[in-house]
N, C-alpha and C positions, 0 to 999 in steps of 0.2 A: 573493776571488771569491765574491760573493753573487749567485746566479743563481736565477731562477724560470722554469721551462719548463712547457709544456703537453704532456702525453702521455696518450692515451686519455681525454680530457675532464677530467683532473684536473691542477691546477697542482702543480708539484713544486718545493720550495725545496731548493737545494743550498748548504750552508754552506761556509765556507772550509776546514773540516776534513773536507769531503766527506760530511757527514751529510745524508741525504735525508729530507725530511718532506713528506707530501701535504698540500695546502691546498685548501680549498673555493674553487672558481672564482667563487663569488658573494661570499662574506664574507671570504675570505682567512684563515679560522680553520683551525687544524690539524684534519685529518680523523683519525678513529680507526677501528679495525677494529670491525665489528659482531660482537660475540661472543654477543649475545642470541638471534639467529635460528639455526635449523638451516640449514646450507648445502645448497641444492639442487644447485648445481654444485660438484662435488668439487674442481676444479682452479683455483678463484679465491676471492678474498675480496671483501667489500663494505665500503666506507668510509662513515662517517657524519659529518655536520657538526652541531654543537650547535645552530646557528641554522636548520637546514633539517630539521625533524623528519619531514617527509613525503618527503624526497628522499634517495636513496642513490646511491653511486658504485661500481658494480661494477668490479672489476679483471679483466683478461683472464688474469692469473696469480695465484698465491698471493702474498701480501704481500711476503715476503722475495725471491722471484724478481722481482717487479715493481720493488723497490728497486734490485736489481742491473741490471735492464733499463734503468731510468731513467739510472743512471750510465753504462752502456755506450752508450746512445743519445746522451747528452750528450757523452761523450768522442769518439764517432765523428765529430762535427763537427770536432774538432781534428785527429784522425788523418787525415781526408780531405785536409787541406792540407799534410801533412808531406811533405818530400822523401824519396825512397827511396834508401837505400844498400844495394845488393845485395852482401852479403859472401859469399853462397853462390856467386855467379856470378863477375863480374869487374869490371863498370863502377861506379866511384864518381864521381858528379858533382862537378866542381870549380867550374864557373861556367856560367851560362846567361844568354842575352840574347835578347829577343824584340822584333822590329820590324815594324810594319805598313808598307805602301807609303803614299805620300802621299795617294792616293785611298782608302786602307784596303781595297782590293779584294784585295790579296795580303798574305802574311805570310812572314816568315823568322825562324827560331829557330836559334840556334847554341848547342850544348851541348858543353862541354869535359869529358871524362871521363878518369879514370886507370884502367887495367885491367892484366891480367897481361902484355899485349903492349906496354904503355906508354901514352903520351898518345894520345887520339883526339878529333878535332873532328868532331862530327856536325852537319850542317846540314839542317834541314827547311825546305822552301819549297813554296808552292802558292797556290791561290786560296782565300780565306776562304770557309767554308761548304761546300767540296767535300771529299769523303772521300779524294780522291786527292792525293798530295803527292810531292815528290821528296825522297829521303833520300841525302845525300852524306857519305862518310866520308873524312877526311883523317888519315893516321897518319904523323906526321913521323919517328918513330924507324925506320920501315921504308920511308920515302919512297913512300907509296902513296896514291893518290887512287882511290876506288871509289864505287860507288853501289848501292843496293838494287835489284836487278833486278825485284823484285815491285812496286815503286812506279813512278811516272812517271820517265821518263828525264830527267836534269838539263837537257837542251836543250829539253825541253817547257816549262821554266820560265825558264831563262837562255839568253842567246845564246852565252855561253862561260863555262866554269868553269876557272880556272887555279890550280894550287898550285905555289909555288916553295919548295923546301926549303932548309935552311941551307947545304948544299953546292952550291947552284945548280941542282940537278936540278929539272926542271919536268915537270909532268903537266898536260895540257890536254884538256878535253872541249869539243867544239864540234859544231855540226850536221853537219859533214862526216864525222865519225867516229861517227855515231850508231849504225851497225850493228856497229862494232868493239867487241870486249869488252875490258875493262880487266883 
């Protein structure tokens, strides 16, 4: 992993051993801390390039704190895309599928999770770009079909939702039972 990133106007090289080195954005030379000048700002350092005698690169933090900040900022990009396994709570994701409609106006996402109460299939559906969605829960071990009452009713998105469980038990949501609670 050889990476060079830009933070606070300085290029930063991160080696495969995760050593961080500031680089001049013009010459790509290693920058060094300015130790000759008396610091006016107590909480930061200034970096210098050997080929830019009239230019300096002030840091918003002390050098050691900036190095850690650069690593943290770089790692945050990877952390953002990681799946979450909530061991404190209950749901551990097992599988996920996302599908758009043919005209790409609507979406549906199915998420299979394992929790304290067993397997649960969660279906999210709605119109792309809208903050409102329908959230449907199917729990085969307790033969339950339900939905999040705070979101759109499933029949606002689907004409009919039917879950048939292993023993033949069926639960159906349709427009006719819209006011019925499950």
